VEXMI-136964 format. One record per residue (C-alpha): residue in one letter; z, y, x. Coordinates in steps of 0.001 Angstrom, whole numbers, padded with zeros to 6 digits, always signed. Each point is the difference from the previous one (the first is absolute). Last residue first. Layout:
<pts>
AZYX/...
</pts>
This chain:
<pts>
X+147490+084425+088976/X-003233+001904+000171/X-000200+001811+003286/X+002402-001539+002451/X-001247-003554-000154/X-003561+001419+000487/X+001040+001484+003268/X+000050+003826+000427/X-003034+001480+001738/X+000581+001816+003296/X-002772+002288+001071/X-000908+000380+003690/X+000507-003662+000591/X-001353-001063+003491/X+000849-003662+000523/X-003405-001246-000862/X-001447+002366+002679/X-003037+001713-001236/X-001565+000330+003396/X+002596+000303+002838/X-000250+002018+002984/X+001755+003009-001395/X+002465-000636-002721/X-001364+001020-003389/X+000988+003547-000925/X+001349+000787-003422/X-000113+003702+000510/X+002448+002471+001435/X+000288+003176-001995/X+003578+000837+000695/X+001414-002298-002701/X+000794-003018+002325/X-001750-003294+000447/X+002742-002410-001084/X+002008+002333-002149/X-003178+001016-001882/X-000928-003631-000600/X+003594-000749-001162/X-000253+002941-002458/X-003428-001369-001190/X+001418-003426-000485/X+002964+001381-001921/X-002197+002048-002214/X-002126-003132-000720/X+003245-001993-000652/X+001197+002547-002460/X-003298+000189-001909/X-000125-003789-000122/X+003556-000194-001267/X-000764+002697-002715/X-002980-002051-001244/X+001842-003245+000055/X+002973+001419-001983/X-002285+001591-002584/X-001819-003370-000311/X+003204-001861-000690/X+001142+002563-002453/X-003082-000492-002161/X-001978+003186-000471/X-000306+001514-003490/X+003632-000718-000796/X+000704-001770-003232/X+003248+001302-001570/X-001126+003543-000246/X-003409-000826-001556/X+001864-002558-002249/X+002162+002749-001356/X-003052+002234-000476/X-001732-002725-002049/X+003193-000614-002065/X+000058+003653-000849/X-003701+000265-000661/X+000165-003027-002366/X+003153+001334-001901/X-001267+003578-000089/X-003438-001094-001341/X+001308-002317-002634/X+002596+002584-001193/X-002511+002779-000306/X-002624-002115-001744/X+002539-001496-002404/X+001218+003376-000924/X-003579+001175-000788/X-000410-003092-002108/X+003275+000450-001820/X-000875+003603-000850/X-003498-000880-001173/X+001526-002869-002203/X+002267+002369-001702/X-002904+002467-000521/X-002178-002708-001491/X+002861-001192-002242/X+000334+003505-001429/X-003493-000248-001302/X-003198+001536+001521/X-002183+001863-002539/X-002634-001897-002009/X+001234+001174-003484/X+001242-003656-000785/X+002176+000118+003206/X-001037-000956+003416/X+001102-002642+002476/X-003543-001514+000633/X-002093-003101-000409/X-002095+000432-003210/X+000371-001036-003639/X-002224+000222-003042/X-000011+001386-003540/X-002819-000264-002458/X-002220+002241-002188/X-001859+001129+003208/X+000426+003859-000476/X+003293-000553-001724/X+001373-002047+002926/X-001128+002574+002541/X+001669+002873-002048/X+003234-002193-000438/X+000384-000195+003847/X-000463-003543+001430/X+003068-002133+000446/X+001671-000537+003328/X+000373-003355+001741/X+002696-000747+002744/X+002743-000805-002470/X-002188-002327-001961/X-000544-002129+003066/X+003703+000128+000836/X+000993-001473-003327/X+002084-002758+001476/X+000954+000962+003557/X+003004-002458+000069/X+002406+002800+000760/X-001091+002131-003065/X+000053+003730-000415/X+001605+002296+002560/X+000548-001911+003222/X-002739-002569-000489/X-002464+002607-001050/X+000783+002115+003125/X-000360-003152+002225/X-003389-000868-001678/X-001202+003678+000310/X+001184-000119+003645/X-001856-003307+000942/X-003218+000706-001907/X-001746+001043+003189/X-002357+002968+000663/X+002534+002833-000035/X+003202-001004+001730/X-001096-003084+001783/X-003182+001547+001259/X+001801+003290+000816/X+002532-001840+002288/X-002770-002158+001404/X-001977+003136+001139/X+002969+001768+001422/X+000954-002920+002176/X-003599-000715+000856/X-000432+003528+001240/X+002717-000418+002572/X-001612-003285+001354/X-003469+001516+000010/X+001281+002778+002117/X+001556-002598+002404/X-003251-001837+000043/X-001906+003210+000858/X+002411+000792+002809/X-000545-003507+001419/X-003786+000361-000235/X+000166+003048+002055/X+000215-002104+003158/X+000384-003707+000063/X+002200+000190+003089/X-000193+000865+003657/X-003697-000725+000587/X-002188-001183+002871/X-003629-000727-000400/X-001748-003219+001219/X-003868+000558-000162/X-001222-002155-002742/X-001437-003482+000623/X-003135-000525-002122/X+001049-001231-003441/X-000775-003361-001552/X+002304-002635+001595/X+003249+001494+001215/X+000112+003351-001893/X-001500-001310-003198/X+001940-003201+000122/X+003276+001934+000246/X-000904+002237-002896/X-000682-003004-002235/X+003160-001668+001254/X+002168+002937-000978/X-001894+000882-003159/X+000339-003558-001527/X+003799+000058+000104/X-000326+003629-001038/X-001847-000763-003180/X+002491-002509-001163/X+002907+002417+000792/X-001743+002879-001865/X-000542-002147-003020/X+003646-000999-000019/X+001113+003562+000573/X-001954+001185-002994/X+001419-002607-002308/X+002764+002321-001318/X-002641+002244-001609/X+001007+002969-001943/X+003320+000806+001815/X-001914-000582+003247/X-002017+003163-000479/X+000704+001906+003131/X+001256-002907+002148/X-002675-002807+000056/X-002871+002288-000825/X+000997+002343+002852/X+000450-002838+002486/X-003470-001051-000935/X-001276+003463+000831/X+001846-000283+003331/X-001456-003368+000695/X-003641+000921-000684/X+000372+003245+001989/X+001351-001856+002956/X-002935-002382+000075/X-002546+002779-000527/X+001388+002081+002886/X+000250-002983+002432/X-003093+000480+002107/X-003682-000567-000705/X-000537-002898+002459/X-003723-000465+000648/X-001390-003377-001361/X-000842-002659+002503/X-003485-000686+001454/X+000818+002380+002749/X+002808-002346+001090/X-002343-002935+000432/X-002401+002194+002026/X+002809+001189+002254/X+001080-003572+000486/X-003383-000980+001303/X-002139-002437-001821/X-001419-003096+001585/X-003745-000295+000213/X-001569-002159-002676/X-003126+002292-000403/X-000714-000322+003705/X+000422+003094+002238/X-002624+002235+001648/X+000803+002959-002264/X+002476-001332-002480/X-000975-001298-003243/X+002858+001031-002316/X-001745+002135-002438/X+000517-002069-003054/X+003421-000662+001291/X+000697+003766-000269/X-000838+000518-003681/X+001420-003352-001191/X+003211+000537+001887/X+000342+003663-001274/X-000803-001200-003577/X+002552-002798+000091/X+002604+002267+001437/X-000558+002545-002635/X-000068-002620-002774/X+003210-001610+001337/X+001729+003335+000439/X-001007+000960-003629/X+000953-003284-001584/X+003600-000539+000856/X+001316+003578+000091/X-002134+000964-002979/X+001399-002941-001973/X+003420+000843+001002/X-000518+003605-001022/X-001468-000932-003463/X+002894-002404-000770/X+002626+002572+001056/X-001680+002755-001967/X-000148-002183-003101/X+003597-001059+000529/X+001258+003607+000264/X-002402+001727-002440/X-000225-002649-002636/X+003707-000940+000367/X+001265+003562-000047/X-002136+000829-003116/X+001262-003123-001846/X+003719+000962+000953/X-000626+003575-001275/X-001371-001440-003336/X+003151-002172-000342/X+002076+003113+000626/X-001959+002144-002380/X+001503-001760-003043/X-000712-003395-001533/X-001404+001718-003155/X-002563+001953+002152/X+000841+003353+001463/X-002075+002809-001583/X-002852+001929+001466/X-000802+003587-000909/X-002528+000719-002647/X-003520+001019+001210/X-001139+003573-000453/X+000100+000854+003641/X+003612-001387+000058/X+001581-000196-003352/X+003516+000191-001616/X+000605-001579-003378/X+001452+002075-002858/X-000663-001901-003268/X+001721-003144+001346/X+002163+000969+002969/X-000568+001540+003441/X-001372-002083+002857/X+001474+001889+002956/X+002274-002670+001499/X-002109-003069-000557/X-001389-000031+003512/X+001787+002427+002145/X+002619-001766+002249/X-000994-003506+000720/X-003546-000063-001172/X-000800+003190+001991/X+001898-001147+002984/X-001960-003265-000081/X-003335+002002-000160/X+000935+002419+002886/X+001298-002696+002404/X-003132-001180+001792/X-001909+003244+000438/X+002947+002300+000107/X+001536-002170+002675/X-003226-000469+001642/X-000595+003724+000351/X+003555+000630+001499/X-000532-003108+002120/X-003249+001148+001421/X+001298+003359+001192/X+003310-001500+001246/X-001876-002649+002103/X-002340+002459+001512/X+002793+002344+001090/X+002073-002928+001397/X-003077-001460+001764/X-000733+003239+001746/X+003615+000502+000877/X+000176-003472+001573/X-003284+000485+001831/X+001333+003130+001633/X-001048+003691-000127/X-001166+000466-003642/X-003222+002062-000309/X-000197+000750-003772/X-003715-000759+000037/X+000642-003686+000799/X+002357-000215-002990/X-002536+001535-002340/X-002729-002463+001095/X+002213-002908-000470/X+001218+001245-003465/X-003573+000071-001198/X-000770-003428+000997/X+003311-001298-001748/X-000993+002021-003038/X-003266-001618-000867/X+001105-003564+000560/X+003117+000661-002215/X-002014+001614-002715/X-001977-003287-000524/X+002963-002269+000047/X+002054+002137-002396/X-002909+000448-002547/X-000534-003784-000112/X+003709-000494-000534/X-000026+002504-002914/X-002862-001862-001703/X+001976-003164+000149/X+003118+001752-001365/X-002030+001550-002829/X-001204-003397-001006/X+003594-001125-000263/X+001174+002988-001862/X-002787+000012-002524/X+000518-003728-000706/X+003781+000539-000338/X-000429+002953-002393/X-002575-001906-002131/X+002137-003151-000252/X+000666+000237-003733/X-003500+001000-000665/X-001383-002898+002091/X+002203-002472-001987/X-001108+001466-003315/X-003642-000214+000750/X-001728+002703-002166/X+000016+002245+003085/X+001154+003537-000483/X+002895-000592+002388/X-002587-000754+002732/X-001727+003342-000141/X+003302+001920-000346/X+001507-001773+002972/X-003087+000540+002093/X+000034+003784-000846/X+003711+000209+001177/X-000402-002143+002958/X-003128+001934+001201/X+001717+003394-000647/X+002963-001205+002308/X-002570-001301+002650/X-001743+003355+000012/X+003283+001732+000503/X+000822-002295+002974/X-003361+000821+001436/X+000658+003710-000284/X+003344-000587+001690/X-001734-001727+002905/X-002350+002906+000396/X+003050+002320+000021/X+001462-001971+002825/X-003242+000432+001842/X+000161+003797-000457/X+003638-000010+001085/X-001020-001879+003179/X-002682+002503+000661/X+002454+002764-000148/X+002437-001737+002265/X-002806-000087+002685/X-000222+003736-000173/X+003856+000177+000581/X-000448-002578+002955/X-002609+002264+001515/X+002181+003042-000252/X+002969-001909+001521/X-002227-001224+002883/X-000994+003611+000792/X+003579+001138-000084/X+001105-002955+002204/X-002490+001119+002681/X-001839-002959+001720/X+001014-001038+003391/X-001277-002415+002683/X+002667-000822+002542/X+001501+001653+003020/X+002939-002070+001337/X+003626+001093-000611/X+000922-003549-001195/X+002028+001017-003029/X-001282+003554-000895/X-003599-001062+000796/X-001559+003017+001640/X-002991+001563-001739/X-003773-000654-000014/X-002861+001691-001888/X-002746-000591-002726/X+000842-003571-000806/X-003055-002082-000750/X-000134-002566+002816/X+003806-000311+000278/X+000188-000614-003844/X-002661-002725+000045/X+001847-001530+003042/X+003157-000055-002047/X+002931+001673+001783/X+002509-002246+001861/X+002838-002003-001343/X+002844-000635+002549/X+002796+002369-000736/X+000860+000345-003755/X-002346-002584-001536/X+000588-002745+002506/X+003778+000371+000273/X+001057-003357-001355/X-003174-001707+001170/X+001401-002821+002269/X-000871-002991-002123/X+003673-001079-000255/X+001168+003539-000859/X-002773+000635-002470/X+000608-003393-001503/X+003788+000736-000541/X-000689+003476-001417/X-002524-001503-002455/X+002421-002670-001100/X+002855+002429-000476/X-002366+002383-002017/X-001179-003026-001948/X+003604-000661-001025/X+000233+003439-001564/X-003416-000213-001573/X+000732-003303-001625/X+003571+001042-001029/X-001304+003026-002006/X-002887-002072-001585/X+002558-002780-001043/X+002397+002590-001482/X-002813+001300-002301/X-001124-003554-000639/X+003422-001075-001171/X+000433+003019-002260/X-003404-000652-001596/X+000958-003757-000365/X+003286+000714-001691/X-001864+002360-002535/X-002694-002588-000557/X+002572-002682-000837/X+000844+001989-003143/X-003342-000635-001549/X-003625+001441+000180/X-002171-002238+002094/X-000596-003102-002105/X+000989+001922-003109/X-003390+001762+000242/X-001883-003256-000281/X+001872-000860-003196/X-000718+003410-001420/X-003657-000403+000765/X-000166-003461-001673/X+001624+001332-003112/X-002471+002849-000345/X-001278-001216-003393/X+003575+000186-001375/X-000274+003824+000238/X-002583-000125-002784/X-003025+002346+000102/X-001367+003105-001750/X-003751+000474+000616/X-001646+002248+002659/X-002089+003102-000957/X+002359+002631+001581/X+001524-002313+002586/X+002894-002415+000452/X+000491-000199-003666/X+003662-000045-001239/X+002005-003328+000013/X+000929-002157-003006/X+003424-001586+000802/X+001170-002520-002622/X-003404-001821-000073/X+000963-003102+002113/X+003343+001110+001634/X+000502-003377+001721/X-001472+001019+003402/X+001742+003259+000033/X+003344-001547-001071/X-000234-002648+002623/X-000801+002719+002684/X+003044+001850-001243/X+002187-003111+000240/X-000898-001074+003500/X+000307-003846+000358/X-003514-001016+000614/X-001026+002835+002267/X+003458-000053+001646/X-000806-003267+001960/X-003112+001469+001429/X+001824+003187+000915/X+002554-002059+001920/X-002907-001554+001818/X-001259+003423+000920/X+003425+000865+001417/X+000086-003236+002054/X-003512+000766+001391/X+001214+003411+001000/X+003028-001390+001741/X-002031-002490+002004/X-002757+002560+000840/X+002513+002498+001278/X+001712-002706+002118/X-003339-000867+001566/X-001324+003568+000358/X+002261+000404+002980/X-001938-002466+002151/X-003238+001650-000990/X+001321+003384+001154/X+001071-001378+003354/X-003288-001936+000536/X-002024+003110-000859/X+002099+002235+002248/X-000203-002335+002899/X-003679-000378-000541/X-000486+003707+000075/X+002294+000359+003019/X-002095-002676+001874/X-003193+001977-000599/X+001491+003233+001389/X+001851-001715+002906/X-003096-001576+001596/X-002546-002536-001031/X+000606-002965+002578/X+003556+000598+001208/X+001162+001452-003390/X-001400-002973-001878/X+001792-002470+002446/X+003311+001815-000473/X-000645+000034-003825/X-000249-003833-000201/X+000153+000069-003860/X+002601-002241-001497/X-001322-003026-001773/X-000519-000784-003768/X-003664+001291-000087/X-000832-001934+003133/X-002295-002396-001906/X-002392+002934-000345/X-000566+000086+003675/X+000012+003440+001691/X+003476-000294+001533/X+000649-003144+002160/X-003433-001393+000732/X-001870+003365-000262/X+002565+001904+002032/X+000247-002694+002699/X-003861-000039+000135/X-000203+003793+000457/X+002585-000219+002825/X-001910-002567+002023/X+000973-003631-000184/X+000574-001243+003572/X+001499-003427-000789/X-001219-002053-002853/X+002363-000368-002883/X-002442+001471-002537/X-002469-002693+000676/X-001946-001357+003031/X-003275+001214-001600/X+001043+003637+000647/X+001682+002109-002668/X-002173+002428-001923/X+000751+003713+000693/X-002727+000392+002739/X+000936+002134+003084/X+002361+002721+000898/X-001783+002456-002286/X-001975+002691+001659/X+000691+003691-000489/X-002166+002021-002280/X-002757+002501-000061/X-002879-000183-002597/X-003474+001258-000854/X-000206+002672+002594/X-002098+003260-000273/X+000528-000192-003865/X+001375+003506-000072/X+003409-001123-001172/X+000210-002747+002705/X-000886+002577+002672/X+002427+002489-001366/X+002789-002498+000082/X-000855-001187+003445/X+000867+003305+001639/X-001539+003493+000471/X-002973+001933-000980/X+002225+002681-001525/X-002624+002750+000646/X+002389+001645+002436/X+000142-003442+001768/X-003620-000026+000898/X-001270-003579+000017/X+001340-003545+000059/X+003447+000818+000633/X+002853-002523+000712/X+003228+000559-001858/X+000022-002672-002634/X-001493-002524+002284/X+002700+000503+002547/X+002743-000277-002605/X-001696-003127-001292/X-000066-001492+003505/X+003783+000589+000482/X+000917-001397-003469/X-002122-003110+000615/X+001592-000541+003393/X+003490+000304-001633/X-001097-002523-002764/X-001292-002475+002585/X+003277+000141+002006/X+000179+001941+003180/X+001796-001957+002747/X-002200-003102-000617/X-002956+000493+002324/X+001854+002224+002464/X+002635-002633+000847/X+002690+001564+002203/X+000979+002386-002697/X+001463-002835-002129/X+003167+001908-000940/X+000115+003554+000977/X+002071+001143+002988/X-002845-000477+002435/X-001928+002818-001849/X+002567+002704+000439/X-002434+002525+001394/X-002465-000884-002690/X+002416+000829-002746/X-000272-001761-003361/X+002360+001138-002769/X+002900-002465-000393/X+000583-003544-000981/X+002750-002508-000675/X-001924-002960-001080/X-000366-002495-002719/X-002061-003179+000375/X-002955-000941-002144/X+000369-003430-001614/X-002748-002307+001393/X+000393-002636-002697/X+001127+000603-003542/X+003012-002208-001213/X+000104+000323-003728/X+002735+001260-002257/X-000502+000394-003786/X+001260-003626-000710/X+003438+001071+001182/X+002432-002894-000140/X+003286+000968-001741/X+003104+000158+002175/X+001304+003218-001908/X+000047+001969+003203/X-003424-001278+000986/X-001331+001002-003451/X+001534+003429+000284/X-001363+000579+003557/X-003482-001170-001072/X+000156+002356-002949/X+001057+002886+002064/X-002789-000462+002495/X+000254+000377+003666/X-002235+000772+003052/X+002121+000509+003042/X-002234-001492+002614/X+002076-000319+003276/X-000718+002816+002444/X-002604+000537+002768/X+000333+002871+002431/X-001977+003147+000713/X-002732-000238-002610/X-002598+002707-000586/X+000177+003106-002231/X-003183+002087-000098/X+000412+003724+000794/X-003764+000556-000680/X-000398+001620+003447/X+002050-002783+001723/X-002092-002681-001605/X-003118+002103+000605/X+000459+000094+003742/X+000915-003638+000433/X-002804-001327-002241/X-002541+002112+001752/X+001078-001148+003467/X+000099-003654-001128/X-003483+000256-001148/X-001025+000385-003605/X-002386-002262-002028/X-002913+000696-002150/X-002737-002236-001484/X-003033+001946-001153/X-001901-002039-002662/X-003491+000936-001117/X-001621-001617-003013/X-003912+000192+000275/X-002238-000064-003010/X-003781-000525-000460/X-001173-003180+001949/X+003417-001531+000400/X+002980+001339+001960/X+003454-000554+001253/X+001053+002363+002746/X+002703+000051+002676/X+001579+003048+001743/X+002911-000156+002472/X+002105+003170+000459/X+002924+000094+002412/X+002221+002995-000727/X+000999+002448+002630/X-000436+003208-001766/X-003528+000423+001662/X-000999-003299-001703/X+001182+001481-003338/X-001862+003152+000641/X-003218-001894+000710/X+000499-001977-003302/X+000399+003259-001982/X-002967+001510+001619/X-002233-003035-000726/X+001245-000049-003688/X-000613+003703-000460/X-003470-000311+001462/X-000911-002936-002278/X+001378+001935-003022/X-002109+003054+000928/X-003141-002120+000347/X+000634-001435-003447/X+000465+003415-001452/X-003133+001227+001722/X-001900-003082-001541/X+001283+000826-003510/X-001099+003545+000338/X-003494-000948+001437/X-000727-002496-002609/X+000982-003692+000287/X-002452-002942+000085/X-000442-000341+003623/X+003772-000561+000789/X+000548-001707-003318/X-001060-003429+001302/X+002443+000137+002842/X+003007+000037-002267/X+002946+000663+002293/X+003534-001163-000622/X+003193+001296+001510/X+003160-001760+001094/X+003052+001017+002119/X+002366-002673+001063/X+003502+000167+001444/X+002157-002269+002156/X-002507-001783+002104/X+001190-002613+002521/X-001196-000210+003513/X+000793-003138+001919/X+001980+000723+003264/X-001525+000686+003405/X+002220-001131+002868/X+002369+002503+001477/X-001176+001981+003049/X+001455+003081-001142/X+002669-000492-002570/X-001161+000969-003445/X-000114+003749-000066/X+002203+002903-000955/X-002458+001938+002245/X-001550+002294-002451/X-001949+002194+002217/X-003383-001692-000476/X-001971+001564+002813/X-002321+002927-000203/X-003174-000051+002180/X-001552+002694-002100/X+002288+001144-002614/X-000387-000976-003666/X+001697+002180-002477/X+002067-001392-002757/X+001880+001536-003017/X+002725-001873-001697/X+000955+001202-003353/X+002947+000505-002407/X+001693+002652+002045/X-002407+002305+001727/X-001376-001095+003299/X+001283-001022+003404/X-002465-001692+002183/X-001455-003426+000137/X-002596-000726+002733/X+001295-003403+000748/X+003222-000971-001668/X+002910+002352+000050/X+002879-000281+002347/X+002201-002910-000711/X+000844-001209+003400/X+002586-002695-000288/X+003316-000258+001919/X-000305+003569+001238/X+002958+000538+002270/X+001281+003522-000297/X+001105-000798-003552/X+000352+002544-002807/X-003008+002277+000717/X-002902-002404-000476/X-002658+002392-001225/X-000770+000007-003654/X-003511-000638-001319/X+000309+002234-003005/X-000411-000343-003725/X+001060+003263-001567/
</pts>
């Protein structure tokens, strides 16, 4: 329950934080106001009396547009709705003023449309009260910046110049901090300067909290908060202001007094900085921990892709060399008319295996002994990546002071607080908070799971339709009189099917994301972290099936249930698909490249074009109405107008989803496509600077949000890593020719001569008699069509390979998990030392003032004496040695 707490802990009130004028205690998640005649503003945490007036700076902007021409054209219902919106806005702004905010309104208009801007800022009293209520952490003492990078340390140790390092000006200092307490204000660093004590991100967080809890109507009708006003269209936008323009001044990038946005643009968002470290501390200071953690993860993952891309490229080059020296491939290409193959469909002609020479050579690029090594390498690479990211994440959480954010500091979502039916004590803080019964939430989550299952079924139906499309297309193309087209019928059908599948994927993704958002809101999750985790899990389950269903079908099911000549199996009357002459592994590689690279190209085009088009349209729409009342057409533009022309920031969900899906393509099917890490690396080099430019140049400034880690995305990545081990084991065992070749070398011929004939079965006599000719097909079957002894021997070898591969990788991964601690030892020591020193300081405080209830009293006759130290803070040299 949000309360205006009385000052009970100190007999001397350093700062009066009683509620702003007319505000009274209300239910959690809201601030209700009543106006009293002759009431005074009770928040006395004022700028010093008699101090000179200081320039006023707005922190937050509310925007709404009114079309004056429509007022007389609307019917009565529309006019009532417009009047209701106007009343809600006025009530909301009045309540913001009553909460202690300064509201300054501006308007830009032409003859028909008016754009209104409400500029908001909080007084010192409001900032102090909410900083304590929100448990914000503020600095006590400055420390040396401890940012480090393992590659920089390695290059420094080797004495090699580090081309990745760049000196970025205005490095944010590090602090020893604690939760803000008004009665300990003098102990906080910079508390003597009210203009700079609260950083811009802290002020934005405070104002957004007020906006999210301020009512604009009856609270029981859920008429509460900025989110509802935006959803109802009462307001067009709500955003904090950027620090200024991102372009550098005419004096150049070395000019003094560059604002934070200009520093980020100059040293981070430039395309030419692709080979430099990201200034993560600057990103965190300007955009908050959540955005900074995303870019930290993206940079970390991209750096780790470099060794994977190098090894994958070498494996691919080995495959290129083996294409021209592989004996089975040479036998196939030189067989001429030695192997006449059975028809691919009921009315299709017989064909020669030698016509598929190009396909066999392409398959050899990816299917060779180096693929086994690379699969093992990538499995261990993924395990190490996550282990070292846990260490990196723990270090950043400690340095950025958010190690215990989710457990202790995070508060209920304003939307949850507005809709929760009751309150209950928080088991950690003991304060009353909005509460929603767990049993009711479980029922809603169960109902949402049913919807997910239905959508997954829709994806499976689309997959079946793609399978039927490929089968029918292969039949149609194979009947062509063109010999080349007939030989490539399976590949043409597969390629076009991949393109159609990509279109289905993109369409279904848009539909389901909107549906998942509605379901997650309905489930009533308490905190923003839990809300985002539930939403993420829903969307990922669907996207996993959506993106990976077709590759999984090709890798593990295609060509497994074909039958044999004279007894082919069918699906809805259409004969089941077979793998092409080069095997299913080359087709899987093709599918991966089409989906993965195609999705990356489409996403990057969207990220470049859509924000620019939206921004261009917004500027065009607003500047056509820019004639201000009583101002000349060339009047200067206010910063709030410039920021309103930018594109709204849509969060990080899509960015994380894109990278996690890419991680799945890189790891789950890497045995089929060693070049996947290379394409991912090239994409991510572009992605980092593209996302940086969007945040710095094209997006409105988002409200800075705190975060402890990357959330449920880490657990999803861990699940993908485990799945990748099993997937690659089955790929190598059942889709690759690695084990059949090894078996043939052990039992028949070490030089693999005759291997092509070994893999081909003869059609049953009944089929040959019906067609007056015999033919061959790929299978380990006898002349009667039943599986041969070789098939069962190979099956046993394949299953044994899967078990051994999984156990070896999981055992090594477990060993690495034990050897690599989740939290670096240096960080653990610093955390324990800070905890010890904090306890010591409290103990000394109690010893100094007694434990009999005596308060930290300031000596009488002195006002905020500089020698009065009610709370001893350890020196910086003691804290983090």
